[in-house]
Every structure is written in C-alpha cells, then in structure tokens.
ZAFIMAR-62111 format. One record per residue (C-alpha): residue number from 1; x negated, y negated, z; residue in one letter. Coordinates in Angstrom, 1 decimal, padded with zeros to 4 digits. Example, Ala and Ser with C-alpha at 12.3 -4.5 7.8 and 13.67 -1.06 7.14 Angstrom:
BEGIN
NODE  seq       u       v       w  type
NODE    1  -012.3   004.5   007.8     a
NODE    2  -013.7   001.1   007.1     s
***
This chain:
BEGIN
NODE  seq       u       v       w  type
NODE    1  -088.9  -097.7   013.9     x
NODE    2  -088.8  -101.8   014.1     x
NODE    3  -085.3  -103.6   013.1     x
NODE    4  -085.0  -106.9   011.5     x
NODE    5  -082.5  -109.2   012.6     x
NODE    6  -078.9  -108.4   010.6     x
NODE    7  -078.1  -110.7   008.0     x
NODE    8  -074.9  -111.5   009.5     x
NODE    9  -076.3  -113.3   012.6     x
NODE   10  -079.0  -115.1   011.0     x
NODE   11  -077.4  -118.7   011.1     x
NODE   12  -075.8  -117.9   014.4     x
NODE   13  -076.3  -121.2   016.6     x
NODE   14  -075.0  -120.3   019.9     x
NODE   15  -075.0  -116.9   021.8     x
NODE   16  -070.9  -117.8   022.1     x
NODE   17  -070.8  -117.3   018.0     x
NODE   18  -072.9  -114.4   018.0     x
NODE   19  -070.7  -112.5   020.6     x
NODE   20  -068.0  -113.0   018.6     x
NODE   21  -069.4  -111.8   015.2     x
NODE   22  -070.7  -108.9   017.2     x
NODE   23  -067.1  -107.9   018.4     x
NODE   24  -065.8  -108.3   014.8     x
NODE   25  -068.3  -106.2   013.1     x
NODE   26  -068.0  -103.4   015.9     x
NODE   27  -064.3  -103.8   014.7     x
NODE   28  -064.8  -103.9   011.1     x
NODE   29  -068.3  -104.3   009.5     x
NODE   30  -067.3  -105.6   006.1     x
NODE   31  -065.3  -108.6   008.1     x
NODE   32  -068.5  -110.3   008.8     x
NODE   33  -070.3  -108.9   005.5     x
NODE   34  -072.4  -106.4   007.5     x
NODE   35  -074.1  -103.6   005.5     x
NODE   36  -074.6  -101.2   008.0     x
NODE   37  -071.8  -098.0   007.9     x
NODE   38  -070.6  -097.3   011.8     x
NODE   39  -069.8  -093.9   012.5     x
NODE   40  -068.7  -094.6   016.4     x
NODE   41  -067.9  -091.4   017.9     x
NODE   42  -066.9  -090.0   014.5     x
NODE   43  -063.8  -092.2   014.4     x
NODE   44  -061.5  -091.4   011.5     x
NODE   45  -059.6  -094.7   011.3     x
NODE   46  -061.4  -098.2   011.3     x
NODE   47  -058.2  -099.6   013.4     x
NODE   48  -059.6  -097.1   016.5     x
NODE   49  -062.7  -098.9   016.4     x
NODE   50  -060.8  -102.3   017.7     x
NODE   51  -060.9  -100.4   021.2     x
NODE   52  -065.0  -100.2   021.1     x
NODE   53  -066.6  -101.9   024.4     x
NODE   54  -069.5  -104.0   023.2     x
NODE   55  -072.3  -104.1   025.7     x
NODE   56  -075.4  -106.2   025.5     x
NODE   57  -078.4  -105.0   027.4     x
NODE   58  -081.9  -106.4   028.0     x
NODE   59  -084.8  -106.1   030.2     x
NODE   60  -087.3  -108.3   032.2     x
NODE   61  -090.8  -107.1   033.3     x
NODE   62  -092.6  -105.9   030.7     x
NODE   63  -095.7  -108.2   031.4     x
NODE   64  -096.4  -108.4   035.1     x
NODE   65  -098.8  -106.3   036.4     x
NODE   66  -097.0  -105.4   039.9     x
NODE   67  -093.3  -104.4   040.4     x
NODE   68  -090.7  -102.7   038.4     x
NODE   69  -089.4  -103.0   035.2     x
NODE   70  -085.5  -103.8   035.5     x
NODE   71  -082.6  -103.6   032.7     x
NODE   72  -078.9  -104.7   032.9     x
NODE   73  -076.3  -103.9   030.5     x
NODE   74  -073.2  -106.1   030.6     x
NODE   75  -069.7  -106.6   029.1     x
NODE   76  -068.2  -109.9   029.0     x
NODE   77  -064.7  -110.6   029.9     x
NODE   78  -064.3  -112.6   026.5     x
NODE   79  -066.8  -114.0   024.0     x
NODE   80  -066.4  -117.4   025.5     x
NODE   81  -065.6  -116.9   029.0     x
NODE   82  -069.3  -118.8   029.9     x
NODE   83  -070.5  -121.0   026.9     x
NODE   84  -073.7  -122.1   028.9     x
NODE   85  -074.9  -118.6   028.6     x
NODE   86  -078.2  -118.8   027.3     x
NODE   87  -081.6  -116.8   027.1     x
NODE   88  -082.9  -116.5   031.0     x
NODE   89  -086.3  -117.7   029.7     x
NODE   90  -084.7  -120.8   028.8     x
NODE   91  -083.5  -121.4   032.1     x
NODE   92  -085.4  -122.6   035.4     x
NODE   93  -085.3  -120.1   038.3     x
NODE   94  -083.0  -122.8   040.1     x
NODE   95  -080.3  -122.7   037.4     x
NODE   96  -080.4  -118.8   036.7     x
NODE   97  -079.7  -118.4   040.5     x
NODE   98  -076.9  -121.0   040.6     x
NODE   99  -075.5  -119.0   037.5     x
NODE  100  -075.8  -115.7   039.0     x
NODE  101  -072.5  -115.0   040.8     x
NODE  102  -070.6  -116.7   038.0     x
NODE  103  -072.2  -114.5   035.5     x
NODE  104  -071.1  -111.3   037.3     x
NODE  105  -067.6  -112.6   037.9     x
NODE  106  -067.3  -113.2   033.8     x
NODE  107  -068.3  -109.8   033.2     x
NODE  108  -065.8  -106.9   033.2     x
NODE  109  -068.5  -104.5   034.1     x
NODE  110  -072.1  -104.4   034.7     x
NODE  111  -075.0  -102.2   036.3     x
NODE  112  -078.7  -103.3   036.9     x
NODE  113  -081.3  -100.7   037.0     x
NODE  114  -084.6  -100.3   037.1     x
NODE  115  -088.1  -097.9   036.7     x
NODE  116  -090.4  -098.5   039.0     x
NODE  117  -094.4  -099.4   038.6     x
NODE  118  -095.5  -095.2   039.4     x
NODE  119  -092.6  -094.3   036.1     x
NODE  120  -094.3  -097.0   034.4     x
NODE  121  -097.9  -095.5   034.8     x
NODE  122  -096.5  -092.2   034.2     x
NODE  123  -094.6  -092.7   030.7     x
NODE  124  -095.8  -096.3   030.0     x
NODE  125  -094.0  -099.4   029.9     x
NODE  126  -091.8  -099.0   026.9     x
NODE  127  -090.8  -095.6   027.9     x
NODE  128  -089.7  -097.2   031.3     x
NODE  129  -088.0  -099.8   029.7     x
NODE  130  -086.0  -097.1   027.8     x
NODE  131  -085.5  -095.2   031.1     x
NODE  132  -083.9  -098.6   032.9     x
NODE  133  -081.9  -099.3   029.9     x
NODE  134  -080.5  -095.7   030.2     x
NODE  135  -080.0  -095.7   033.7     x
NODE  136  -077.9  -099.2   033.6     x
NODE  137  -075.8  -097.5   030.9     x
NODE  138  -075.6  -094.4   032.9     x
NODE  139  -074.1  -096.2   035.8     x
NODE  140  -071.3  -097.5   033.7     x
NODE  141  -070.3  -094.4   032.7     x
NODE  142  -071.9  -094.0   028.9     x
NODE  143  -071.6  -090.3   027.9     x
NODE  144  -074.2  -087.8   027.1     x
NODE  145  -076.6  -090.0   029.9     x
NODE  146  -078.2  -087.8   032.5     x
NODE  147  -081.1  -089.9   034.4     x
NODE  148  -082.4  -089.4   038.1     x
NODE  149  -081.7  -091.9   040.4     x
NODE  150  -084.2  -095.1   040.3     x
NODE  151  -086.1  -095.9   043.7     x
NODE  152  -084.3  -099.5   043.6     x
NODE  153  -080.3  -098.6   044.3     x
NODE  154  -078.5  -099.7   041.1     x
NODE  155  -076.2  -102.7   041.2     x
NODE  156  -073.1  -102.2   039.4     x
NODE  157  -069.6  -103.3   038.9     x
NODE  158  -066.7  -101.3   037.3     x
NODE  159  -067.4  -099.0   034.7     x
NODE  160  -066.4  -098.5   030.7     x
NODE  161  -064.0  -096.1   031.7     x
NODE  162  -061.8  -098.7   033.4     x
NODE  163  -062.2  -101.0   031.0     x
NODE  164  -060.9  -098.8   028.2     x
NODE  165  -058.6  -096.9   030.3     x
NODE  166  -059.8  -093.6   029.0     x
NODE  167  -062.3  -091.1   030.3     x
NODE  168  -064.5  -091.0   027.0     x
NODE  169  -064.6  -094.5   026.5     x
NODE  170  -066.3  -095.7   023.1     x
NODE  171  -069.1  -098.2   023.6     x
NODE  172  -071.4  -099.7   021.0     x
NODE  173  -074.5  -101.7   022.5     x
NODE  174  -076.3  -104.7   021.6     x
NODE  175  -079.9  -104.4   022.1     x
NODE  176  -082.3  -107.3   022.7     x
NODE  177  -085.4  -106.7   020.4     x
NODE  178  -086.4  -104.9   017.5     x
NODE  179  -086.0  -101.2   018.8     x
NODE  180  -083.3  -099.0   019.5     x
NODE  181  -083.1  -097.1   022.9     x
NODE  182  -084.6  -093.7   022.8     x
NODE  183  -082.2  -090.9   024.0     x
NODE  184  -079.0  -092.9   022.8     x
NODE  185  -077.1  -092.1   019.9     x
NODE  186  -078.7  -094.3   017.3     x
NODE  187  -075.2  -095.3   015.4     x
NODE  188  -073.9  -096.4   018.6     x
NODE  189  -076.4  -099.2   019.2     x
NODE  190  -078.1  -102.4   017.2     x
NODE  191  -081.4  -104.1   018.0     x
NODE  192  -081.0  -108.0   018.1     x
NODE  193  -084.3  -109.6   017.5     x
NODE  194  -084.1  -112.8   020.1     x
NODE  195  -080.8  -111.5   021.0     x
NODE  196  -080.9  -112.9   024.5     x
NODE  197  -080.4  -116.6   022.9     x
NODE  198  -077.9  -115.0   019.9     x
NODE  199  -075.4  -112.7   021.6     x
NODE  200  -073.5  -113.8   025.1     x
NODE  201  -073.5  -110.7   026.5     x
NODE  202  -077.3  -109.8   026.2     x
NODE  203  -077.6  -113.4   027.6     x
NODE  204  -075.8  -112.2   030.6     x
NODE  205  -077.6  -109.0   031.1     x
NODE  206  -081.0  -111.2   030.8     x
NODE  207  -080.0  -113.7   033.5     x
NODE  208  -078.6  -110.8   035.8     x
NODE  209  -081.7  -108.7   035.2     x
NODE  210  -084.2  -111.5   035.9     x
NODE  211  -082.6  -112.7   039.2     x
NODE  212  -082.3  -109.5   040.3     x
NODE  213  -086.2  -108.5   040.0     x
NODE  214  -086.9  -112.1   040.8     x
NODE  215  -085.1  -111.5   044.5     x
NODE  216  -086.6  -108.1   044.4     x
NODE  217  -090.2  -109.5   044.1     x
NODE  218  -089.5  -112.2   046.7     x
NODE  219  -089.3  -109.0   049.2     x
NODE  220  -092.5  -107.5   047.8     x
NODE  221  -094.2  -110.9   048.6     x
NODE  222  -093.0  -110.5   052.2     x
NODE  223  -094.2  -106.9   052.6     x
NODE  224  -097.7  -108.0   050.5     x
NODE  225  -098.8  -111.2   051.4     x
NODE  226  -101.4  -113.0   049.6     x
NODE  227  -100.6  -112.0   046.3     x
NODE  228  -098.1  -114.6   045.6     x
NODE  229  -095.5  -112.5   044.2     x
NODE  230  -092.6  -115.2   045.3     x
NODE  231  -094.0  -117.3   042.4     x
NODE  232  -095.5  -115.3   039.9     x
NODE  233  -093.1  -112.4   039.9     x
NODE  234  -096.0  -110.0   039.5     x
NODE  235  -097.4  -111.5   036.6     x
NODE  236  -101.4  -111.9   036.5     x
NODE  237  -101.4  -115.9   037.7     x
NODE  238  -104.7  -117.1   039.2     x
NODE  239  -103.3  -116.8   042.5     x
NODE  240  -102.6  -113.2   041.8     x
NODE  241  -105.9  -112.2   040.4     x
NODE  242  -107.7  -113.9   043.5     x
NODE  243  -105.4  -112.0   045.9     x
NODE  244  -106.6  -108.8   044.5     x
NODE  245  -110.0  -109.5   044.7     x
NODE  246  -109.6  -110.3   048.0     x
NODE  247  -107.3  -107.5   049.0     x
NODE  248  -107.6  -105.2   046.6     x
NODE  249  -104.5  -103.6   044.7     x
NODE  250  -101.0  -102.7   046.5     x
NODE  251  -099.0  -099.5   045.8     x
NODE  252  -096.9  -101.6   043.7     x
NODE  253  -099.3  -102.4   041.1     x
NODE  254  -099.4  -101.0   037.8     x
NODE  255  -102.6  -099.1   037.8     x
NODE  256  -102.2  -098.4   034.0     x
NODE  257  -102.2  -101.8   032.9     x
NODE  258  -105.6  -103.3   032.1     x
NODE  259  -106.0  -106.8   033.9     x
NODE  260  -108.4  -109.0   031.8     x
NODE  261  -109.1  -111.8   034.6     x
NODE  262  -110.6  -109.0   036.9     x
NODE  263  -113.5  -108.1   034.4     x
***
C-alpha cells in the first residue's frame, strides 16, 4: 500500500522544521493536527509516548545495475543540531564527504547496513531495500527483528537502548518514500514522501548511506577496473556500459536487471 504525505508535513520548509513536527507528532498526534491514531507498543498513557525515539531511515542504490543497496537508520541528538542537513541528492559528493563525520557526530545513534547484489537478484530490489533497512534497525536494537548478517559489515554507533536507558526502547520510524518497511510493525512507522528533504533524521540517514555506498563502490572500482564505478556508483553510464561490452559482467553486477543500453 502506497501512502501520501501526512497533512501536517505538507507545508514544511526545512528538514529541521519537519523533524521538530515529527517529534511532536510522536509525543502527541493532536498537537500537530495528526489524524493517525498511534498505538506505540500499546502504551496506555499519552505521556509515556514522550520517551519514544524518532529514527529516520533511508536507502541508496535502487537504480544501479551493480553493487549493493545500502540503508541507514539515524537518530539525531536534537532536531536543529545540524541545520544544513538536506537530501543527499541535492548535495555534491564533495559536500557529502565534507559533512560525513559531522553528521555521524550529530547522531545519538546510527547504523548503516546493506543487501548484496546476489540478494537483490534473489528477492528483488524492493525486498532487498526492506532487508537492508531491517538490518540497520536490528543493529540499533529494534525489538522483533532477526535478520542474517550482511556481506558488508554493518557500521554502527550506539543503540536505542543506550538512548532510552532501558532494554526495551520504544521506537517510531520515519521512512523515506511512500511505503512502509515489510515485516516491521506497521503502527511503528510512517512513510514520508521525499522525506530526505523534509525530515532532518532522514536527511542524515540519506547522507550517511550515500557516502558509505560511494566509498564501497570506489573499492569495487579498484577490484574491477574498466567500469568506472568510482564515477558512476554502479549506474548505467555510457562508460559503464562500454566496460560491460568490452569485459562482460562482473560478480557484483545485478543480473536480474534489464540493461537497456546493451540491447
């Protein structure tokens, strides 16, 4: 089921504003005119919802024909801790790289996880997206998730339990896009259309995931020269397609993807 942008976020002008509104919504939906009824871990009193952790989650790498899909789950220390946060696609690689360590420092916790090209071919790209997202949430201690470890080691800082000071943290997920993550309780998440430009924690997740994947593709470029992975990040650029014509596919290419330029 595809979801529309919640009405209370329609006029958001900055990710900081959106992050602030989302935190208010999680604590008390009526405070921002939210129409959804939340049952966060079946909490009996609204006041207890103030202890719920808002985590933003985003993925990168759906469109490439090579390499993994990468997802990041991030919790900011404060909504306005880094006002320059924005959609990673609106930033140059140089700018993202320059912000990378500062974004990590701005997070109370984060985890970057992935699903391999083999997994993408086996279960399809959308399910691989969800798998990478669940792995990131699991690394931070999200209850009820038990996924296998990815081929690429998860990068993680902190945990939900450390932030909450309890072994059973209460979490609400702001998901970039119009879909909820499969096999994660639906009532604990909200899809945010173009969320990477509307919610600061999603913006942070977007930047961390993008830089992480770009750097991994740089390593693949060294291992498999001639495909310009360091320039195209696995997308089907002319130089990439020319490399396939000359050298064939590599083990990191997604064989389930139909590459139009090779017809």
